[in-house]
C-alpha positions as CSV (number, residue, x, y, z in Angstrom):
1,M,-4.4,-16.4,-26.1
2,S,-2.8,-14.0,-28.6
3,D,1.1,-13.0,-29.0
4,N,0.2,-9.2,-28.5
5,Y,-2.0,-10.0,-25.0
6,T,1.2,-11.5,-23.8
7,V,3.7,-9.1,-24.6
8,Y,1.2,-6.6,-23.4
9,V,1.2,-8.2,-19.9
10,R,5.0,-8.7,-19.6
11,K,5.6,-4.9,-21.0
12,M,2.8,-3.6,-18.3
13,E,4.5,-5.5,-15.4
14,E,8.0,-4.1,-17.1
15,L,6.6,-0.7,-16.2
16,R,5.2,-1.6,-13.0
17,V,8.7,-2.6,-11.7
18,A,10.6,0.3,-13.1
19,R,7.9,2.8,-11.6
20,E,8.5,1.1,-8.0
21,A,12.0,1.2,-8.8
22,G,11.7,5.2,-9.6
23,R,9.9,5.7,-6.3
24,P,12.0,3.7,-3.6
25,L,10.4,5.6,-0.5
26,R,6.9,5.1,-1.7
27,G,7.0,1.7,0.1
28,Q,8.1,3.2,3.4
29,L,5.7,6.0,3.4
30,E,3.3,3.3,2.6
31,E,4.7,1.3,6.0
32,I,4.6,4.8,8.1
33,L,0.7,5.3,7.4
34,D,0.1,1.9,7.8
35,V,1.0,2.7,11.2
36,V,-0.6,5.6,11.5
37,R,-3.8,4.3,10.6
38,D,-3.3,1.1,13.3
39,C,-2.5,3.9,16.2
40,E,-5.3,5.6,15.2
41,A,-7.7,3.0,14.9
42,R,-6.3,1.7,18.6
43,W,-6.9,5.0,20.1
44,A,-10.3,5.5,18.8
45,L,-11.1,2.0,20.6
46,D,-9.3,3.3,23.8
47,D,-11.5,6.3,23.9
48,R,-14.6,4.5,22.9
49,L,-13.7,1.5,26.2
50,G,-12.9,4.6,28.6
51,R,-16.5,5.8,28.1
52,E,-18.0,2.8,28.7
53,R,-16.3,2.4,32.2
């Protein structure tokens, strides 16, 4: 593997980390949206099970 590729991979990782550090609320927002998706999926399942009874 060339030195250029190794440097490129390292620089891209540094860039990714810097972007994430610059957006501290992004992770929290993603967690909240995951909870909302779970709730919506459960409500849909409850609705389907409720209609079958």
